[in-house]
PyMOL Python script that loads the backbone (N, CA, C, O; Angstrom):
from pymol import cmd

cmd.read_pdbstr("""\
ATOM      1  N   MET A   1       0.846  -1.178   0.000  1.00  0.00           N
ATOM      2  CA  MET A   1       0.000   0.000   0.000  1.00  0.00           C
ATOM      3  C   MET A   1       0.890   1.238   0.000  1.00  0.00           C
ATOM      4  O   MET A   1       1.842   1.338   0.774  1.00  0.00           O
ATOM      5  N   THR A   2       0.567   2.164  -0.868  1.00  0.00           N
ATOM      6  CA  THR A   2       1.388   3.363  -0.986  1.00  0.00           C
ATOM      7  C   THR A   2       0.915   4.440  -0.011  1.00  0.00           C
ATOM      8  O   THR A   2      -0.181   4.371   0.545  1.00  0.00           O
ATOM      9  N   ILE A   3       1.781   5.438   0.174  1.00  0.00           N
ATOM     10  CA  ILE A   3       1.433   6.559   1.057  1.00  0.00           C
ATOM     11  C   ILE A   3       0.239   7.322   0.491  1.00  0.00           C
ATOM     12  O   ILE A   3      -0.600   7.809   1.248  1.00  0.00           O
ATOM     13  N   GLU A   4       0.159   7.427  -0.829  1.00  0.00           N
ATOM     14  CA  GLU A   4      -0.966   8.132  -1.447  1.00  0.00           C
ATOM     15  C   GLU A   4      -2.288   7.415  -1.182  1.00  0.00           C
ATOM     16  O   GLU A   4      -3.308   8.056  -0.926  1.00  0.00           O
ATOM     17  N   THR A   5      -2.265   6.088  -1.243  1.00  0.00           N
ATOM     18  CA  THR A   5      -3.472   5.308  -0.974  1.00  0.00           C
ATOM     19  C   THR A   5      -3.896   5.459   0.478  1.00  0.00           C
ATOM     20  O   THR A   5      -5.077   5.651   0.768  1.00  0.00           O
ATOM     21  N   LEU A   6      -2.936   5.373   1.391  1.00  0.00           N
ATOM     22  CA  LEU A   6      -3.256   5.546   2.810  1.00  0.00           C
ATOM     23  C   LEU A   6      -3.766   6.948   3.098  1.00  0.00           C
ATOM     24  O   LEU A   6      -4.699   7.127   3.881  1.00  0.00           O
ATOM     25  N   THR A   7      -3.153   7.943   2.464  1.00  0.00           N
ATOM     26  CA  THR A   7      -3.595   9.326   2.664  1.00  0.00           C
ATOM     27  C   THR A   7      -5.037   9.495   2.218  1.00  0.00           C
ATOM     28  O   THR A   7      -5.838  10.127   2.908  1.00  0.00           O
ATOM     29  N   GLU A   8      -5.364   8.932   1.069  1.00  0.00           N
ATOM     30  CA  GLU A   8      -6.742   9.029   0.565  1.00  0.00           C
ATOM     31  C   GLU A   8      -7.714   8.260   1.458  1.00  0.00           C
ATOM     32  O   GLU A   8      -8.831   8.720   1.698  1.00  0.00           O
ATOM     33  N   PHE A   9      -7.298   7.095   1.949  1.00  0.00           N
ATOM     34  CA  PHE A   9      -8.142   6.315   2.853  1.00  0.00           C
ATOM     35  C   PHE A   9      -8.478   7.101   4.118  1.00  0.00           C
ATOM     36  O   PHE A   9      -9.641   7.179   4.515  1.00  0.00           O
ATOM     37  N   PHE A  10      -7.465   7.679   4.746  1.00  0.00           N
ATOM     38  CA  PHE A  10      -7.700   8.437   5.976  1.00  0.00           C
ATOM     39  C   PHE A  10      -8.477   9.729   5.714  1.00  0.00           C
ATOM     40  O   PHE A  10      -9.240  10.178   6.570  1.00  0.00           O
ATOM     41  N   MET A  11      -8.286  10.325   4.541  1.00  0.00           N
ATOM     42  CA  MET A  11      -9.058  11.514   4.192  1.00  0.00           C
ATOM     43  C   MET A  11     -10.543  11.172   4.089  1.00  0.00           C
ATOM     44  O   MET A  11     -11.378  11.852   4.685  1.00  0.00           O
ATOM     45  N   TRP A  12     -10.874  10.127   3.339  1.00  0.00           N
ATOM     46  CA  TRP A  12     -12.279   9.755   3.184  1.00  0.00           C
ATOM     47  C   TRP A  12     -12.867   9.227   4.480  1.00  0.00           C
ATOM     48  O   TRP A  12     -14.044   9.456   4.761  1.00  0.00           O
ATOM     49  N   GLY A  13     -12.073   8.528   5.269  1.00  0.00           N
ATOM     50  CA  GLY A  13     -12.555   8.096   6.579  1.00  0.00           C
ATOM     51  C   GLY A  13     -12.883   9.281   7.470  1.00  0.00           C
ATOM     52  O   GLY A  13     -13.880   9.259   8.192  1.00  0.00           O
ATOM     53  N   SER A  14     -12.054  10.314   7.427  1.00  0.00           N
ATOM     54  CA  SER A  14     -12.317  11.528   8.201  1.00  0.00           C
ATOM     55  C   SER A  14     -13.581  12.220   7.724  1.00  0.00           C
ATOM     56  O   SER A  14     -14.426  12.609   8.531  1.00  0.00           O
ATOM     57  N   ILE A  15     -13.710  12.374   6.423  1.00  0.00           N
ATOM     58  CA  ILE A  15     -14.876  13.068   5.871  1.00  0.00           C
ATOM     59  C   ILE A  15     -16.158  12.326   6.220  1.00  0.00           C
ATOM     60  O   ILE A  15     -17.115  12.929   6.705  1.00  0.00           O
ATOM     61  N   LEU A  16     -16.179  11.033   5.977  1.00  0.00           N
ATOM     62  CA  LEU A  16     -17.394  10.249   6.265  1.00  0.00           C
ATOM     63  C   LEU A  16     -17.702  10.199   7.753  1.00  0.00           C
ATOM     64  O   LEU A  16     -18.865  10.271   8.150  1.00  0.00           O
ATOM     65  N   GLY A  17     -16.679  10.078   8.571  1.00  0.00           N
ATOM     66  CA  GLY A  17     -16.889  10.045  10.012  1.00  0.00           C
ATOM     67  C   GLY A  17     -17.462  11.343  10.535  1.00  0.00           C
ATOM     68  O   GLY A  17     -18.387  11.329  11.347  1.00  0.00           O
ATOM     69  N   TRP A  18     -16.924  12.468  10.081  1.00  0.00           N
ATOM     70  CA  TRP A  18     -17.444  13.763  10.519  1.00  0.00           C
ATOM     71  C   TRP A  18     -18.863  13.979  10.007  1.00  0.00           C
ATOM     72  O   TRP A  18     -19.684  14.589  10.694  1.00  0.00           O
ATOM     73  N   CYS A  19     -19.160  13.482   8.801  1.00  0.00           N
ATOM     74  CA  CYS A  19     -20.534  13.585   8.295  1.00  0.00           C
ATOM     75  C   CYS A  19     -21.502  12.796   9.161  1.00  0.00           C
ATOM     76  O   CYS A  19     -22.605  13.261   9.448  1.00  0.00           O
ATOM     77  N   VAL A  20     -21.093  11.606   9.577  1.00  0.00           N
ATOM     78  CA  VAL A  20     -21.942  10.796  10.466  1.00  0.00           C
ATOM     79  C   VAL A  20     -22.158  11.523  11.789  1.00  0.00           C
ATOM     80  O   VAL A  20     -23.272  11.543  12.312  1.00  0.00           O
ATOM     81  N   MET A  21     -21.109  12.114  12.326  1.00  0.00           N
ATOM     82  CA  MET A  21     -21.237  12.821  13.599  1.00  0.00           C
ATOM     83  C   MET A  21     -22.163  14.032  13.474  1.00  0.00           C
ATOM     84  O   MET A  21     -23.014  14.251  14.336  1.00  0.00           O
ATOM     85  N   VAL A  22     -22.008  14.803  12.429  1.00  0.00           N
ATOM     86  CA  VAL A  22     -22.865  15.974  12.230  1.00  0.00           C
ATOM     87  C   VAL A  22     -24.309  15.541  12.001  1.00  0.00           C
ATOM     88  O   VAL A  22     -25.232  16.139  12.555  1.00  0.00           O
ATOM     89  N   LEU A  23     -24.508  14.505  11.188  1.00  0.00           N
ATOM     90  CA  LEU A  23     -25.861  14.004  10.940  1.00  0.00           C
ATOM     91  C   LEU A  23     -26.511  13.506  12.225  1.00  0.00           C
ATOM     92  O   LEU A  23     -27.690  13.768  12.463  1.00  0.00           O
ATOM     93  N   THR A  24     -25.762  12.797  13.049  1.00  0.00           N
ATOM     94  CA  THR A  24     -26.284  12.325  14.325  1.00  0.00           C
ATOM     95  C   THR A  24     -26.654  13.495  15.225  1.00  0.00           C
ATOM     96  O   THR A  24     -27.715  13.478  15.849  1.00  0.00           O
ATOM     97  N   GLY A  25     -25.809  14.499  15.303  1.00  0.00           N
ATOM     98  CA  GLY A  25     -26.104  15.673  16.119  1.00  0.00           C
ATOM     99  C   GLY A  25     -27.337  16.413  15.636  1.00  0.00           C
ATOM    100  O   GLY A  25     -28.167  16.831  16.443  1.00  0.00           O
ATOM    101  N   LEU A  26     -27.465  16.578  14.319  1.00  0.00           N
ATOM    102  CA  LEU A  26     -28.635  17.251  13.768  1.00  0.00           C
ATOM    103  C   LEU A  26     -29.908  16.443  13.998  1.00  0.00           C
ATOM    104  O   LEU A  26     -30.956  17.003  14.318  1.00  0.00           O
ATOM    105  N   MET A  27     -29.812  15.127  13.834  1.00  0.00           N
ATOM    106  CA  MET A  27     -30.983  14.279  14.094  1.00  0.00           C
ATOM    107  C   MET A  27     -31.397  14.372  15.553  1.00  0.00           C
ATOM    108  O   MET A  27     -32.589  14.388  15.862  1.00  0.00           O
ATOM    109  N   TRP A  28     -30.425  14.434  16.448  1.00  0.00           N
ATOM    110  CA  TRP A  28     -30.760  14.536  17.863  1.00  0.00           C
ATOM    111  C   TRP A  28     -31.427  15.877  18.169  1.00  0.00           C
ATOM    112  O   TRP A  28     -32.350  15.939  18.981  1.00  0.00           O
ATOM    113  N   LEU A  29     -30.968  16.942  17.528  1.00  0.00           N
ATOM    114  CA  LEU A  29     -31.596  18.249  17.730  1.00  0.00           C
ATOM    115  C   LEU A  29     -33.044  18.252  17.251  1.00  0.00           C
ATOM    116  O   LEU A  29     -33.914  18.834  17.899  1.00  0.00           O
ATOM    117  N   VAL A  30     -33.300  17.609  16.125  1.00  0.00           N
ATOM    118  CA  VAL A  30     -34.634  17.611  15.543  1.00  0.00           C
ATOM    119  C   VAL A  30     -35.565  16.623  16.254  1.00  0.00           C
ATOM    120  O   VAL A  30     -36.742  16.917  16.459  1.00  0.00           O
ATOM    121  N   MET A  31     -35.035  15.451  16.630  1.00  0.00           N
ATOM    122  CA  MET A  31     -35.884  14.372  17.153  1.00  0.00           C
ATOM    123  C   MET A  31     -35.615  14.065  18.627  1.00  0.00           C
ATOM    124  O   MET A  31     -35.772  12.923  19.059  1.00  0.00           O
ATOM    125  N   LYS A  32     -35.214  15.067  19.394  1.00  0.00           N
ATOM    126  CA  LYS A  32     -34.829  14.854  20.781  1.00  0.00           C
ATOM    127  C   LYS A  32     -35.968  14.264  21.619  1.00  0.00           C
ATOM    128  O   LYS A  32     -35.763  13.293  22.346  1.00  0.00           O
ATOM    129  N   ASP A  33     -37.160  14.845  21.519  1.00  0.00           N
ATOM    130  CA  ASP A  33     -38.282  14.363  22.322  1.00  0.00           C
ATOM    131  C   ASP A  33     -38.672  12.937  21.950  1.00  0.00           C
ATOM    132  O   ASP A  33     -38.950  12.117  22.824  1.00  0.00           O
ATOM    133  N   PHE A  34     -38.690  12.646  20.660  1.00  0.00           N
ATOM    134  CA  PHE A  34     -39.000  11.294  20.209  1.00  0.00           C
ATOM    135  C   PHE A  34     -37.975  10.300  20.751  1.00  0.00           C
ATOM    136  O   PHE A  34     -38.342   9.229  21.233  1.00  0.00           O
ATOM    137  N   GLY A  35     -36.706  10.651  20.673  1.00  0.00           N
ATOM    138  CA  GLY A  35     -35.657   9.758  21.175  1.00  0.00           C
ATOM    139  C   GLY A  35     -35.764   9.522  22.672  1.00  0.00           C
ATOM    140  O   GLY A  35     -35.585   8.401  23.148  1.00  0.00           O
ATOM    141  N   ARG A  36     -36.053  10.577  23.404  1.00  0.00           N
ATOM    142  CA  ARG A  36     -36.211  10.432  24.857  1.00  0.00           C
ATOM    143  C   ARG A  36     -37.384   9.513  25.194  1.00  0.00           C
ATOM    144  O   ARG A  36     -37.265   8.635  26.049  1.00  0.00           O
ATOM    145  N   ARG A  37     -38.533   9.722  24.507  1.00  0.00           N
ATOM    146  CA  ARG A  37     -39.716   8.881  24.765  1.00  0.00           C
ATOM    147  C   ARG A  37     -39.441   7.419  24.432  1.00  0.00           C
ATOM    148  O   ARG A  37     -39.796   6.527  25.203  1.00  0.00           O
ATOM    149  N   MET A  38     -38.817   7.174  23.298  1.00  0.00           N
ATOM    150  CA  MET A  38     -38.544   5.791  22.888  1.00  0.00           C
ATOM    151  C   MET A  38     -37.594   5.093  23.858  1.00  0.00           C
ATOM    152  O   MET A  38     -37.806   3.933  24.211  1.00  0.00           O
ATOM    153  N   HIS A  39     -36.558   5.790  24.284  1.00  0.00           N
ATOM    154  CA  HIS A  39     -35.628   5.181  25.229  1.00  0.00           C
ATOM    155  C   HIS A  39     -36.308   4.940  26.578  1.00  0.00           C
ATOM    156  O   HIS A  39     -36.020   3.952  27.253  1.00  0.00           O
ATOM    157  N   HIS A  40     -37.194   5.829  26.961  1.00  0.00           N
ATOM    158  CA  HIS A  40     -37.917   5.628  28.221  1.00  0.00           C
ATOM    159  C   HIS A  40     -38.855   4.425  28.119  1.00  0.00           C
ATOM    160  O   HIS A  40     -38.942   3.622  29.048  1.00  0.00           O
ATOM    161  N   LYS A  41     -39.555   4.304  26.993  1.00  0.00           N
ATOM    162  CA  LYS A  41     -40.465   3.168  26.814  1.00  0.00           C
ATOM    163  C   LYS A  41     -39.710   1.850  26.709  1.00  0.00           C
ATOM    164  O   LYS A  41     -40.120   0.849  27.295  1.00  0.00           O
ATOM    165  N   LEU A  42     -38.612   1.848  25.967  1.00  0.00           N
ATOM    166  CA  LEU A  42     -37.887   0.606  25.730  1.00  0.00           C
ATOM    167  C   LEU A  42     -37.040   0.169  26.922  1.00  0.00           C
ATOM    168  O   LEU A  42     -36.999  -1.014  27.259  1.00  0.00           O
ATOM    169  N   PHE A  43     -36.373   1.113  27.551  1.00  0.00           N
ATOM    170  CA  PHE A  43     -35.401   0.760  28.579  1.00  0.00           C
ATOM    171  C   PHE A  43     -35.719   1.318  29.952  1.00  0.00           C
ATOM    172  O   PHE A  43     -35.070   0.952  30.932  1.00  0.00           O
ATOM    173  N   GLY A  44     -36.713   2.204  30.042  1.00  0.00           N
ATOM    174  CA  GLY A  44     -37.106   2.762  31.330  1.00  0.00           C
ATOM    175  C   GLY A  44     -36.106   3.738  31.918  1.00  0.00           C
ATOM    176  O   GLY A  44     -35.995   3.847  33.139  1.00  0.00           O
ATOM    177  N   ILE A  45     -35.376   4.450  31.071  1.00  0.00           N
ATOM    178  CA  ILE A  45     -34.394   5.402  31.586  1.00  0.00           C
ATOM    179  C   ILE A  45     -34.922   6.825  31.445  1.00  0.00           C
ATOM    180  O   ILE A  45     -35.742   7.108  30.573  1.00  0.00           O
ATOM    181  N   SER A  46     -34.456   7.696  32.289  1.00  0.00           N
ATOM    182  CA  SER A  46     -34.958   9.069  32.321  1.00  0.00           C
ATOM    183  C   SER A  46     -34.379   9.883  31.161  1.00  0.00           C
ATOM    184  O   SER A  46     -33.340   9.523  30.607  1.00  0.00           O
ATOM    185  N   PRO A  47     -35.050  10.976  30.794  1.00  0.00           N
ATOM    186  CA  PRO A  47     -34.543  11.821  29.709  1.00  0.00           C
ATOM    187  C   PRO A  47     -33.153  12.387  29.985  1.00  0.00           C
ATOM    188  O   PRO A  47     -32.367  12.568  29.055  1.00  0.00           O
ATOM    189  N   GLN A  48     -32.843  12.666  31.239  1.00  0.00           N
ATOM    190  CA  GLN A  48     -31.513  13.192  31.564  1.00  0.00           C
ATOM    191  C   GLN A  48     -30.420  12.168  31.254  1.00  0.00           C
ATOM    192  O   GLN A  48     -29.346  12.523  30.768  1.00  0.00           O
ATOM    193  N   VAL A  49     -30.702  10.906  31.538  1.00  0.00           N
ATOM    194  CA  VAL A  49     -29.718   9.851  31.265  1.00  0.00           C
ATOM    195  C   VAL A  49     -29.549   9.667  29.761  1.00  0.00           C
ATOM    196  O   VAL A  49     -28.439   9.432  29.282  1.00  0.00           O
ATOM    197  N   VAL A  50     -30.645   9.775  29.018  1.00  0.00           N
ATOM    198  CA  VAL A  50     -30.564   9.668  27.559  1.00  0.00           C
ATOM    199  C   VAL A  50     -29.702  10.804  27.001  1.00  0.00           C
ATOM    200  O   VAL A  50     -28.854  10.573  26.139  1.00  0.00           O
ATOM    201  N   ASP A  51     -29.915  12.025  27.488  1.00  0.00           N
ATOM    202  CA  ASP A  51     -29.110  13.156  27.032  1.00  0.00           C
ATOM    203  C   ASP A  51     -27.629  12.941  27.331  1.00  0.00           C
ATOM    204  O   ASP A  51     -26.780  13.201  26.478  1.00  0.00           O
ATOM    205  N   ILE A  52     -27.318  12.474  28.521  1.00  0.00           N
ATOM    206  CA  ILE A  52     -25.928  12.206  28.887  1.00  0.00           C
ATOM    207  C   ILE A  52     -25.329  11.148  27.970  1.00  0.00           C
ATOM    208  O   ILE A  52     -24.180  11.264  27.546  1.00  0.00           O
ATOM    209  N   GLY A  53     -26.107  10.122  27.669  1.00  0.00           N
ATOM    210  CA  GLY A  53     -25.632   9.063  26.788  1.00  0.00           C
ATOM    211  C   GLY A  53     -25.339   9.563  25.381  1.00  0.00           C
ATOM    212  O   GLY A  53     -24.322   9.206  24.787  1.00  0.00           O
ATOM    213  N   ILE A  54     -26.234  10.389  24.852  1.00  0.00           N
ATOM    214  CA  ILE A  54     -26.035  10.916  23.502  1.00  0.00           C
ATOM    215  C   ILE A  54     -24.810  11.827  23.454  1.00  0.00           C
ATOM    216  O   ILE A  54     -23.998  11.731  22.534  1.00  0.00           O
ATOM    217  N   TYR A  55     -24.679  12.707  24.440  1.00  0.00           N
ATOM    218  CA  TYR A  55     -23.529  13.608  24.451  1.00  0.00           C
ATOM    219  C   TYR A  55     -22.222  12.847  24.667  1.00  0.00           C
ATOM    220  O   TYR A  55     -21.190  13.217  24.108  1.00  0.00           O
ATOM    221  N   ALA A  56     -22.259  11.793  25.469  1.00  0.00           N
ATOM    222  CA  ALA A  56     -21.070  10.961  25.649  1.00  0.00           C
ATOM    223  C   ALA A  56     -20.718  10.253  24.346  1.00  0.00           C
ATOM    224  O   ALA A  56     -19.546  10.166  23.980  1.00  0.00           O
ATOM    225  N   TYR A  57     -21.736   9.745  23.642  1.00  0.00           N
ATOM    226  CA  TYR A  57     -21.508   9.093  22.355  1.00  0.00           C
ATOM    227  C   TYR A  57     -20.867  10.060  21.363  1.00  0.00           C
ATOM    228  O   TYR A  57     -19.886   9.718  20.704  1.00  0.00           O
ATOM    229  N   LEU A  58     -21.422  11.268  21.257  1.00  0.00           N
ATOM    230  CA  LEU A  58     -20.871  12.235  20.315  1.00  0.00           C
ATOM    231  C   LEU A  58     -19.444  12.642  20.691  1.00  0.00           C
ATOM    232  O   LEU A  58     -18.600  12.835  19.816  1.00  0.00           O
ATOM    233  N   GLY A  59     -19.180  12.769  21.978  1.00  0.00           N
ATOM    234  CA  GLY A  59     -17.834  13.106  22.428  1.00  0.00           C
ATOM    235  C   GLY A  59     -16.830  12.006  22.136  1.00  0.00           C
ATOM    236  O   GLY A  59     -15.723  12.273  21.667  1.00  0.00           O
ATOM    237  N   LEU A  60     -17.219  10.767  22.413  1.00  0.00           N
ATOM    238  CA  LEU A  60     -16.322   9.644  22.124  1.00  0.00           C
ATOM    239  C   LEU A  60     -16.106   9.471  20.627  1.00  0.00           C
ATOM    240  O   LEU A  60     -15.003   9.148  20.187  1.00  0.00           O
ATOM    241  N   LEU A  61     -17.161   9.687  19.846  1.00  0.00           N
ATOM    242  CA  LEU A  61     -17.023   9.596  18.397  1.00  0.00           C
ATOM    243  C   LEU A  61     -16.052  10.658  17.881  1.00  0.00           C
ATOM    244  O   LEU A  61     -15.233  10.378  17.005  1.00  0.00           O
ATOM    245  N   LYS A  62     -16.141  11.871  18.420  1.00  0.00           N
ATOM    246  CA  LYS A  62     -15.241  12.943  18.002  1.00  0.00           C
ATOM    247  C   LYS A  62     -13.785  12.600  18.320  1.00  0.00           C
ATOM    248  O   LYS A  62     -12.904  12.786  17.481  1.00  0.00           O
ATOM    249  N   VAL A  63     -13.537  12.108  19.515  1.00  0.00           N
ATOM    250  CA  VAL A  63     -12.171  11.739  19.905  1.00  0.00           C
ATOM    251  C   VAL A  63     -11.665  10.585  19.050  1.00  0.00           C
ATOM    252  O   VAL A  63     -10.515  10.597  18.611  1.00  0.00           O
ATOM    253  N   ALA A  64     -12.522   9.579  18.810  1.00  0.00           N
ATOM    254  CA  ALA A  64     -12.112   8.435  17.984  1.00  0.00           C
ATOM    255  C   ALA A  64     -11.791   8.867  16.562  1.00  0.00           C
ATOM    256  O   ALA A  64     -10.816   8.399  15.975  1.00  0.00           O
ATOM    257  N   LEU A  65     -12.603   9.754  16.005  1.00  0.00           N
ATOM    258  CA  LEU A  65     -12.324  10.243  14.653  1.00  0.00           C
ATOM    259  C   LEU A  65     -11.015  11.015  14.596  1.00  0.00           C
ATOM    260  O   LEU A  65     -10.247  10.880  13.644  1.00  0.00           O
ATOM    261  N   LEU A  66     -10.768  11.818  15.612  1.00  0.00           N
ATOM    262  CA  LEU A  66      -9.501  12.563  15.638  1.00  0.00           C
ATOM    263  C   LEU A  66      -8.304  11.618  15.728  1.00  0.00           C
ATOM    264  O   LEU A  66      -7.333  11.767  14.987  1.00  0.00           O
ATOM    265  N   VAL A  67      -8.376  10.658  16.628  1.00  0.00           N
ATOM    266  CA  VAL A  67      -7.229   9.783  16.886  1.00  0.00           C
ATOM    267  C   VAL A  67      -6.999   8.794  15.746  1.00  0.00           C
ATOM    268  O   VAL A  67      -5.858   8.562  15.346  1.00  0.00           O
ATOM    269  N   PHE A  68      -8.077   8.210  15.223  1.00  0.00           N
ATOM    270  CA  PHE A  68      -7.913   7.113  14.267  1.00  0.00           C
ATOM    271  C   PHE A  68      -7.988   7.525  12.799  1.00  0.00           C
ATOM    272  O   PHE A  68      -7.603   6.742  11.931  1.00  0.00           O
ATOM    273  N   PHE A  69      -8.467   8.720  12.498  1.00  0.00           N
ATOM    274  CA  PHE A  69      -8.555   9.137  11.104  1.00  0.00           C
ATOM    275  C   PHE A  69      -7.884  10.482  10.829  1.00  0.00           C
ATOM    276  O   PHE A  69      -7.018  10.572   9.959  1.00  0.00           O
ATOM    277  N   PHE A  70      -8.272  11.519  11.555  1.00  0.00           N
ATOM    278  CA  PHE A  70      -7.809  12.870  11.209  1.00  0.00           C
ATOM    279  C   PHE A  70      -6.311  13.050  11.461  1.00  0.00           C
ATOM    280  O   PHE A  70      -5.597  13.554  10.594  1.00  0.00           O
ATOM    281  N   ILE A  71      -5.837  12.649  12.620  1.00  0.00           N
ATOM    282  CA  ILE A  71      -4.405  12.819  12.933  1.00  0.00           C
ATOM    283  C   ILE A  71      -3.531  11.984  12.007  1.00  0.00           C
ATOM    284  O   ILE A  71      -2.535  12.503  11.504  1.00  0.00           O
ATOM    285  N   PRO A  72      -3.859  10.688  11.749  1.00  0.00           N
ATOM    286  CA  PRO A  72      -3.029   9.954  10.772  1.00  0.00           C
ATOM    287  C   PRO A  72      -3.049  10.584   9.382  1.00  0.00           C
ATOM    288  O   PRO A  72      -2.035  10.570   8.684  1.00  0.00           O
ATOM    289  N   TRP A  73      -4.185  11.132   8.976  1.00  0.00           N
ATOM    290  CA  TRP A  73      -4.263  11.810   7.677  1.00  0.00           C
ATOM    291  C   TRP A  73      -3.319  13.015   7.653  1.00  0.00           C
ATOM    292  O   TRP A  73      -2.592  13.211   6.679  1.00  0.00           O
ATOM    293  N   MET A  74      -3.327  13.824   8.722  1.00  0.00           N
ATOM    294  CA  MET A  74      -2.439  14.984   8.771  1.00  0.00           C
ATOM    295  C   MET A  74      -0.966  14.553   8.745  1.00  0.00           C
ATOM    296  O   MET A  74      -0.146  15.176   8.070  1.00  0.00           O
ATOM    297  N   VAL A  75      -0.641  13.505   9.471  1.00  0.00           N
ATOM    298  CA  VAL A  75       0.749  13.016   9.502  1.00  0.00           C
ATOM    299  C   VAL A  75       1.171  12.544   8.103  1.00  0.00           C
ATOM    300  O   VAL A  75       2.277  12.835   7.649  1.00  0.00           O
ATOM    301  N   LEU A  76       0.278  11.817   7.431  1.00  0.00           N
ATOM    302  CA  LEU A  76       0.614  11.361   6.091  1.00  0.00           C
ATOM    303  C   LEU A  76       0.747  12.523   5.108  1.00  0.00           C
ATOM    304  O   LEU A  76       1.573  12.476   4.196  1.00  0.00           O
ATOM    305  N   LEU A  77      -0.058  13.557   5.293  1.00  0.00           N
ATOM    306  CA  LEU A  77       0.093  14.744   4.437  1.00  0.00           C
ATOM    307  C   LEU A  77       1.441  15.418   4.670  1.00  0.00           C
ATOM    308  O   LEU A  77       2.071  15.902   3.729  1.00  0.00           O
ATOM    309  N   ILE A  78       1.879  15.446   5.926  1.00  0.00           N
ATOM    310  CA  ILE A  78       3.153  16.087   6.245  1.00  0.00           C
ATOM    311  C   ILE A  78       4.332  15.292   5.688  1.00  0.00           C
ATOM    312  O   ILE A  78       5.250  15.867   5.103  1.00  0.00           O
ATOM    313  N   ILE A  79       4.306  13.974   5.870  1.00  0.00           N
ATOM    314  CA  ILE A  79       5.450  13.169   5.406  1.00  0.00           C
ATOM    315  C   ILE A  79       5.390  12.847   3.925  1.00  0.00           C
ATOM    316  O   ILE A  79       6.403  12.482   3.328  1.00  0.00           O
ATOM    317  N   GLY A  80       4.199  12.978   3.316  1.00  0.00           N
ATOM    318  CA  GLY A  80       4.061  12.643   1.885  1.00  0.00           C
ATOM    319  C   GLY A  80       4.523  13.768   1.045  1.00  0.00           C
ATOM    320  O   GLY A  80       4.485  13.678  -0.182  1.00  0.00           O
TER     321      GLY A  80
END
""", "prot")
cmd.dss("prot")
cmd.show_as("cartoon", "prot")
cmd.util.cbc("prot")
cmd.orient("prot")
């Protein structure tokens, strides 16, 4: 595998990952009440716990995207 191929892989992984994160955040903004009700009906958890879970998910996703896609892409751009 060449450096150019790896650079392109990490670039597209970064782009798609950030799109998923933004889409998830926008969906949560639009469908927050529906999500809270469904989680309460299905699992019996309070809306505050659902909010904490969603924000934790988005935070972990952001860190994972930075560590596993964005930073390697930047390093490959620098050394390539």
